[in-house]
N, C-alpha and C positions, 0 to 999 in steps of 0.2 A: 285410785282406789276404788274398788267395784263399788257403784253406788246403791247397789242391792244388799248389800252386806248388813247393814245395819236393820235391825228388824224391831221396831217400837213396841214395847212389852204394854199389855192391857189397853190397847189402844180403843178400841170400840167402847171398853165399860168406862174408860176416862171421859171421854168424849159425853157419852151418854149422861154419866155422873155430874158433870159441871154445868148441862144443860145451858150452853151457850147459844144466844140467840143475836139475830143480827141487831147492831147497834151497841152491842156490850163493848164494855172495855176490859181486855183479856191480856194476862201476864204470862208467858211461858218462862218461867224462871230459869230453865235449862236446856237449852236449844237441843245440846247434843248432836243427834243424827237427822234431827229436824222433822220425825214423823210425826208427832203431836203436834208440831207448830204447822205443817200442811192440813191437817186434819181442823185445827182451830181456821185458817184461813177459808176452809170450805165452809165451816158452822157459821162464820159470821155473813155468809151470802153477800159478800161485796158491799158491807155496812157496818162500820163500827172500827176499833182500835185495838190494835195485836200489839202488844211490847215482847220483844224476845230478849233476852238476856242470858250470857255465858261469856265465861272467862276466856275461852278459846277463842282466837281469832279465826281461827278455820270454820268452827261451828257457826260464827255471824256471816262469814262468806256464803256458806251453805244455804242459810237461810235467805239472804240477799238474792240468790239465785232464783227463789221460789217466789218473791215479792210481786214480780211481772205478771202473776199469772190472777192476782186480784187486787186490780186497779183502785176499787172503790174504798179499800180497808186503808187506815191510815196506820202505818207501819212503823216503829221505833225499834231499831236493834244496837243494843249497848253491849259493850265489851265490859265487863264487870263482875263480881262476885254477887251472886243471889242474895248473900247476908246484907248487902246496901240497898235491899229492895226500897226503903223507903225514901231513902237519899236519891235515888233514880226518879223515884216516881215524881218527887219535889221537883228536881232539877227539869222534868219534861212538861212541869205544871199539870200533873194529873192528882187531883184531890181524892178521888176513891176508884176503885175496878169492882167490875163484877165478877170475874172469875180468875182464879190463880193455878197455876201448876207447876209443882217440884216432882220431877222425875229423876230420882236420886241415884240412878243407875248410870254407870259410866259406859258410854257407847262403843259400838265396836270400832268407830274410827281411832280411840285412844288407844286401842290394841295396836295400830298399826303407825301410831303417831313416833314411834323411835323414842320415846320418854320413859321407858322403863315398867310400862303398867302391868305386861306381861311377863310371868316367869318363866314362859317357853321360848324367849326370846334372849338373844344377846344383846343386852341394849344397854346404854348410860343411865345408872341407877338416879334417874330425876322425879318421877312420878307425880310432877305438878302438870294442873289442868291448863295453866299459863306457859308460855313459853318464857316469858320473861322473869319468872319468879326466881328469887335470890335463894331461898332455902328450898335445899332438895333432900331426897331419902338418902343420898350418900353422905349429905352433912349430917344428918341424924346418927346414922349409925356408926358414924366415924367420931362421932363426938359426946353424946350421951353417955352417961354413967351407966353401969350393967343394972343398977336397980331400976333407972328410969327406963331403960331399954325394957326390961323386965314388965313393968309396971303397963307401958302401953300396949305391948303385945298380949298382955292377958287382958286389960279392959278394952280396948279397941279391936282386936282380933280374938279374943276369946279362946288363944292358944293355951291349952293345958299344958306344954311343955316350954311356956315363956321363960321361966328361968334359966332351964338349959340352952336354950337359942341365944338368950342374952349373953349367957358366960361365954357360947361359940363367937357371938360375933366380938366381943371384948379380945378373947384371945387369937382370932384370924387376923383384928387389924392392927393386934403388935407385930406381925409379921409384915402386912401391907395393908395399904388403906384398901376398903372395900368399894368399888367403883362401879360395878356391874350387876345387871341381874343375876348371872350365871356366878357369881360371888356370893350372893345372899343364898341361890338354893343350895351350894355347897356346903355352905355354914349351918343350914337348915337340917340337911339330910345328914350332916355328920355329928349333929345334936341330939337328933331323935332317935328312939328304939326301932329297930329293924322294920318291925310289922306295920310301924306309923307309915312308912314309903311306899308300902303297898296297898296302899287303900284305894278307892276308887277318886277321893279328891287327893291333890296333889299336896305333899306335906308342906309345901312354902304358901299354900293359898291364903291360910291366917296371917301369917308374916306379911304377906306384900298387902293384905287388907289392912293391917293396922297401920303399916308405915304409911301407904297412900291418905288414909283418913287423918294422921297425925300431921303429914307435911301439908295437907290441904285445911286443915282445921276445920274438918267436914261436920262435926256434930255443933262446934259453934257456931259455924255459920248457918246450919239448918235452924237452931234456936233463934238467931236473928232474923233470918228470912222469914220464919213462920210468925215472927212477931211483927214483923214490917207488913207481913200479907193480913193479918188479923186487925191491925193498925187501920188499914185504908180499905178492908172491904166493905161494899156498900150494903144496905139493906137486901137480905135474901141472897147475896152473893154467895159464890161457892170456892172452896180451896179442896186441891184434890193433890194428894202425895203418894206416890209409888216409891215404896222404901224394897231393899234387897236381902236386908238382913236384920236380924233381933234388935240389934243397937241402936240404928236409926227408928225401927219403927217403933220403939218405947219411947222415945222422943217425942214423935207425932203425936202417938196415943195419949201421952202425958198433957201435951199441949193443948190438943183438942178437947179432952177431958176438963183441963183447967178452965179453960176459955168457957166452956159449957156451964160447969158450975158457977162461973162469974156472971152468966146471965147475957154471954156475948152472944149465943146461938145454941145450935143443935149439932149432935152428931148425926149425920146422914147413915153412915154405916156401924151400926153396932159393932158389928166383927168385919174384919178386912176383907175384900173381895181380893181373889186369887185366880191365876190363870186358870182355864180350862185344860182339861186331858187333851185336847187337841192342839191347843197353843204351846202348851210343855213338850209336845212331842214334836212341833214343827220348829219349837224355838226353845232348845233345851235351857238358857240362859234365864228365861222367865222364871223356871220352878220356883225361885223362892220370893219371887214377888207377890209384895202387899199393897193393895191401893184402899187409902182411907180418905174420906169426905166429911167436911164441915161445912154446915151453913149458917150465914149470920142471922141473926135475929133480925123482925120477926119471922118465923119459920114457915114458909109457903105450904100450901096443902100438896097431898100427892097427886100427882096429873098422870093420865093414862098414858102417856108417850114415854114414861120415866121407868126403865125396867124394875120389877118388883125387887130382885135381888140387892139394888141398892139399899132397900130399907129392912134387908135380913138380920 
């Protein structure tokens, strides 16, 4: 794969917002294409601890190839789901962390993984981040009752034609099992009005999103991962989360607000930071990204080297 394919979203804003300092203990909970991981290594300036987590073995390998460039940093790479963050830190003997990043976007590497993330490729309908997962998207579409399918398409995909698509899936699987991405696209296109297939957004976009989120229990993992990060965050430590759609952004927003109301810390970003027009032009997939930051109490004073937009 072309190593330049993946472009990390909101990279400069995230690193500036985290305020990583030499000696910090930093967690990259979602290694992905390792763009943020690389920037974190540089920010530590050869002194500190960097923990990288990803369920995808290939993401771990990408990060391993970078660690030789920062010999003074203690690096721990863990193949696991970030929902287990608290347990991972406990296993490593780490009692507190200074900075944590969750980048919830799936990397460009996933599109070429052959696991069915893209509706533009003919691939097996898998959609799992790890290659050894037993529960796949094919299992979901071929086994869930129609009502449950409609519910997950509506709640996780915000799909307005959830009921008709669910009905189409059940009808199609009576003829044959739905096993490929093409099978799902065909069902969606035959289940929605004609005008819905001629918009800028592909008609199967929200269905694929919903299936991916369901198979990987992404919202459950996010809630548990955030809880683990808040539990282990050191005084004045920071958490950054990059989301890509309103469902997960609401989870982050409420988690941070609840923590602030409980006196655990402060919302650094009153409103989420979004990509600049230049970034969106250079990397269109960044257009829906939102960055939120939380700082553990006591809240540090604003310092001159932090961009003012982080406190807007």
